[in-house]
C-alpha positions in Angstrom: 77.7 91.2 118.1 78.2 95.1 117.7 78.7 97.3 114.6 82.5 97.4 115.3 82.9 93.7 115.6 80.7 93.1 112.2 82.9 95.6 110.6 86.1 93.6 112.0 84.8 90.1 110.9 83.8 91.6 107.2 87.5 92.8 107.0 88.9 89.7 108.0 86.5 87.8 105.5 87.7 90.2 102.7 91.3 89.2 103.4 90.0 85.6 103.7 88.9 86.0 100.4 92.0 87.5 98.8 94.2 84.9 100.2 91.7 82.3 99.0 91.4 83.6 95.5 95.2 83.4 95.4 95.2 80.0 96.7 93.0 79.1 93.9 95.4 80.4 91.4 98.1 78.5 93.1 95.8 75.0 93.1 94.5 75.4 89.3 94.5 71.9 88.4 93.4 70.5 92.0 90.2 72.6 92.5 88.5 69.9 95.0 91.6 69.8 97.2 91.7 73.6 97.2 88.0 74.0 97.9 88.5 71.6 100.6 91.3 73.2 102.3 89.9 76.9 101.9 86.5 75.6 103.6 88.8 74.2 106.7 90.8 77.3 107.0 87.7 79.7 106.4 85.8 77.5 109.2 88.8 78.1 111.6 89.4 81.6 110.8 85.4 81.9 111.7 85.8 80.3 114.8 89.0 82.2 116.3 87.2 85.6 115.3 84.1 84.8 116.9 85.8 83.3 120.0 87.7 86.5 120.2 84.7 88.4 120.2 83.3 86.4 123.0 86.2 86.6 125.2 86.2 90.3 124.8 82.6 90.2 125.9 83.3 88.0 129.1 86.7 90.3 129.9 84.5 93.3 129.8 81.9 92.1 132.1 79.1 92.2 129.7 78.3 88.4 130.3 77.6 88.9 133.7 74.5 90.5 135.1 73.0 92.0 138.2 69.9 90.5 139.2 66.8 92.1 140.7 64.5 89.7 142.6 60.7 90.4 143.6 61.4 90.3 147.4 63.8 93.6 146.7 67.0 92.1 146.8 70.3 92.7 144.4 72.5 90.0 143.3 75.7 90.8 141.4 78.3 88.1 140.4 82.0 88.5 141.4 83.8 90.2 138.2 86.9 88.6 136.4 88.8 91.2 138.3 87.7 90.0 141.8 85.6 92.8 142.5 81.8 93.5 142.6 80.6 95.6 139.9 77.2 97.4 140.4 75.6 99.6 137.8 73.4 102.3 138.9 71.1 105.3 137.5 72.4 108.4 138.8 70.0 111.1 137.9 69.0 108.9 134.9 72.4 108.1 133.7 73.6 104.5 134.1 77.0 104.7 136.0 79.1 101.7 136.7 80.6 101.3 140.4 83.3 99.1 142.0 81.7 97.8 144.9 84.7 99.3 147.7 84.1 98.3 151.4 87.7 100.6 152.1 85.9 103.6 150.6 83.4 105.5 152.9 81.2 107.8 150.7 80.2 107.1 146.9 83.0 108.7 144.7 82.5 109.6 141.2 85.5 109.9 138.9 85.9 113.0 137.0 84.6 111.3 134.0 81.6 109.8 135.4 80.7 113.0 137.0 80.7 114.9 133.8 78.3 112.1 132.2 75.9 112.6 134.9 75.7 116.4 134.0 78.3 117.6 136.9 81.1 119.8 135.7 84.2 118.9 138.1 86.0 122.2 136.9 83.5 124.1 138.8 83.6 122.2 142.1 85.7 123.1 145.3 87.9 120.2 146.0 88.5 121.0 149.8 87.9 117.7 151.0 90.4 114.7 151.1 90.7 111.2 151.0 93.3 108.8 151.8 93.7 106.3 148.9 96.1 103.4 148.4 98.0 105.8 145.6 98.0 108.6 148.6 96.1 111.5 149.3 93.4 113.0 146.9 91.4 115.9 146.8 87.8 115.6 146.8 84.6 117.6 146.2 81.3 117.0 148.2 78.0 117.1 146.0 74.7 115.6 146.4 73.1 113.5 144.0 69.4 114.0 143.0 68.5 110.3 142.4 70.5 107.1 143.0 68.7 104.1 141.7 69.4 100.3 141.5 66.4 98.5 139.9 63.5 99.3 141.8 65.3 100.7 144.9 65.8 104.7 144.5 67.1 107.1 147.0 67.1 110.7 146.8 69.5 113.5 147.9 72.3 111.1 148.4 75.8 112.5 149.4 78.7 111.7 147.5 82.1 113.0 146.6 83.8 113.9 143.1 87.4 112.6 143.1 89.9 115.3 142.0 92.4 113.0 140.8 92.4 110.3 138.0 90.4 107.4 138.8 89.9 104.4 136.6 86.0 104.3 137.7 83.7 105.1 140.4 83.3 103.6 143.9 80.1 102.5 145.9 81.3 102.9 149.6 80.0 102.1 153.2 77.9 105.0 153.8 75.5 104.1 150.8 76.0 100.1 151.1 75.0 100.8 155.0 71.4 101.8 153.8 70.6 98.0 153.1 69.4 95.8 155.6 71.8 92.8 154.5 74.9 92.4 152.6 75.8 88.9 152.1 78.7 87.6 149.7 78.4 83.7 149.1 79.4 81.5 146.0 80.9 84.5 144.3 78.1 86.5 144.4 77.0 89.6 146.6 73.5 90.1 147.5 72.1 93.4 148.8 68.8 93.3 150.5 66.9 96.6 151.5 
């Protein structure tokens, strides 16, 4: 559990304590019955809180992981949104990508570009790309190092999206650097 989840749980336990105290006053003459009900409600509350925290982890993809094999394969589960998500290190910074066979290049969101040390405001957005939301302006860049597990590539061409974009895209130009791409049983496997 994260610190935020622990704080959230502590707040709820405090509220539960206040409510429990009020119920104890109401059940003064029947303490055993009040204690039994308090334990039952406390366990139910704890189960719901922990279930909610676990559900958030599953929904955010934290329960999924990409697997690196000794033979140089990368295996990625399909996410709850139906897409394959790959985390790569760009110049040492982890960046989460959506694998997008409809995209030509690696396309970084403005936010991810900032995270890896590129100032999008200093880029020349002379290129353009057709998306489902229309035409967007793009800027060409070169990534010093792209790394997935033990696989590392240097001087990888990419683009920064000039518009708003929820995340970064891993397009076909980079995917074609793999010898094989296989999608089967809810997993995508990349072999170099």
